[in-house]
N, C-alpha and C positions, 0 to 999 in steps of 0.2 A: 701379373701386375698391371694395373690400369692407371693411366695418367690423365688428368683433366685440368684444364686451365681455369675452368669456371665450376664452382661447387655451390650448390644450394643446400644449406644446412636446414633441412625441413624437420624440425624437432617438435612440431605441434604448437600448442598454445603459448609456450614460453620459449621464444627464440633464444638461441645461445650465441654468444660471441665466439668467433673462431679463436683458437689458442694462439699464443705468441709464436711467431715463426711460421705461421700458416702460409704456404706458398701459393695457393690458388686464390683467385678472386672470389670472395664470398658475395653472393647476390642476396639482397634482402628478401626475406620470405614473401613480403607483400608484392614484390615485383614478379613473382612466379605463380602465386596461388590466385591472384585476381586476373581473370582472363584479359581485361582491358589493359591492365598495367603490363602484363606479359607481352601483349601485342605491341604496346608502345616501346617497351624495352628492346624487343627484337627489330622493330622498324627503325628505331634510332641507332641501333648498333647491328647492322646486317651481318657483320663478321661473326657474330655470336651464333648464327644459324649453321656455321660450318664446324663448330667446336664440339668436343665431347664434354658433356655435363655430368658431374657426379652429384647425385641427390642422396644425401644422408638422411634416412628416415623413410620407411616403406609403409607407414600407416596411411590413413586417409589423406593427410596433408601432402605427404611425399608423392603419392600416386596422382593427386590433383595437380601438383606442380608438373609432373611428367606429362600428364594429359594436356595441360595448357601449352607446354612447349611444343609438343607434337602437333596439336591443333593449330598452332601459329607458325607452322612451317619448318620446324627443326629438321625433320627427316628429309623433306624435299630439298633443304639447303645443304644436305650432306652431313649434318650433325648427328650425334647419337647421345643416348642417355644410359648411364650406369646407375642403377638404383641399389643403394646399400641399406640393409636392415639387419637387425639382430635375429629375426625369426621370420617365418613365412607371413605374408599379409593375411589378415582375417577380414571377413565380411560381417557387417552388422546384421544381426539376426533378430527380427521381432519375435517376442515370446508371448505366451498366454499371460494375461494379467497386465499387459501394457508396457512391460520393460523390454529392453533391447540388449541382448548379449553382445559383447564387444562394442558397446556404444561409444566409448571414449577413443577407441583405436580402429574400429572396423570401417571398411570401405562402405560408403553409402551413396544412394542416388545415382546421378549421372557418372560419378567417378567409379562406382561399383560396376555399372553397366559397361563402361569403357574398358575397365581392367579385364 
């Protein structure tokens, strides 16, 4: 069992509202996927650097949120991240003919390299 006071519901292009009775603080997706917004969030709330973060969604957006939290000092502050996903993360794979396998969910660019 894992407990987290702060949870990022990183569900991709269509953010979802936490269900009624949700006990953790839900952080808006834009506050963790945008590096500058993540930096501002953590600088204005330094106690967040010591917390356990639960990130629901392990596709590109979820891993990007984890990357931004780590790069903005979460691990140095004593915090940690628990990444929840339904299946293993996939990487976007360029294919012949110009299409990309796993384009909608796959890890890409700097996020793929970081992961």
